N, C-alpha and C positions, 0 to 999 in steps of 0.2 A: 796860078800858083801851085805848087806840089809839096806835100809834107812827108817828109822821110821820118821814119820813127827808128831810132838806133835800134840796132839787133846784134848780136854776135853769132858769128858763123860757128857751128858747132862740130860740123861732120859733112863730107862730100857725099852727098846720096847718089847722084848718076854723073860721071866725068864726061860721058858723052852727050849728054841733055845740058851740062853746064849747070846742074841743080845740087843745091846745098841746104843743110837743116840749118837754120837761124833760131837762136832764142829772143823773141822780142817780148820785153815785159814778162818773163816767165812763161811764156806761152812758145812752143815749138812750131815751125811752119818751114814748108818747103819754100825754098826762094831761088830764082834765076840768078847765076853770078856771071852772066856773059859780059856784063859794062864793068867789073872789078877783075876779072881771071888774068891772070899773068901765065906764065909760063909754067908755072906749077900749081895746081889748084890746090894741093895739101898746104900750101902755102897760106892759104886764105883761114885755116882753120886756127881759131882763137881771136881772130881779127874783128874788129867793128865796124859796122857798115850802116848807111842810111838805106832803109828797106821803104819803098814805095809800091804798092798793088802788086806784091811778088816779086820785085826786082831790087836787087842790091844796086844802088844806085852809085856811091861811091863810098872808099873807105876812109873812116876816120878815127882818131886815137881814143883813147879811154876815155881821157880828161874832158874832152868835147861829147862824148857820148853822154856821160853822167851830167853835163851841163843843161843838155838838149832832154834828156828826161826830166828833170827837176823841173826846167822850165814848163815842159808838157803837163805834168802833175801841178803844177802852180795854174796854168791855164784851166785845166779841169776843175780844181777847188774854186777859181774865181767863177766858172760858170755855173757851179752850183750853187753858190751864193747869190750868183745874179737872179736864178730860178726859184730860189725862197723867196727871195726878197719880191719877186714879181707875184708870185702864189699867195704871200702875206697880203700885197696891196689888194690883188683881187677878193680876198676874203673879207677886207674891210668895206670893201663897196658894196 
């Protein structure tokens, strides 16, 4: 199973290499867009994509991106809570 993180493509950085800049949770990083490239790379700018290990794997709409980001945030908060509970339990022993 792979986990794709929603990111918005903000610019095409190297058309020859099919590379673009994507913003993922406020962090900008260069990603390969070969899997989602159509005839015009410029059409990707502003699109949301699921990013996995530096590759834009599929295009998604903004609503799906927001839902996925919220679910990932909730998972992170749940993990923090579990870690705090485990640490409290260890402190009692």
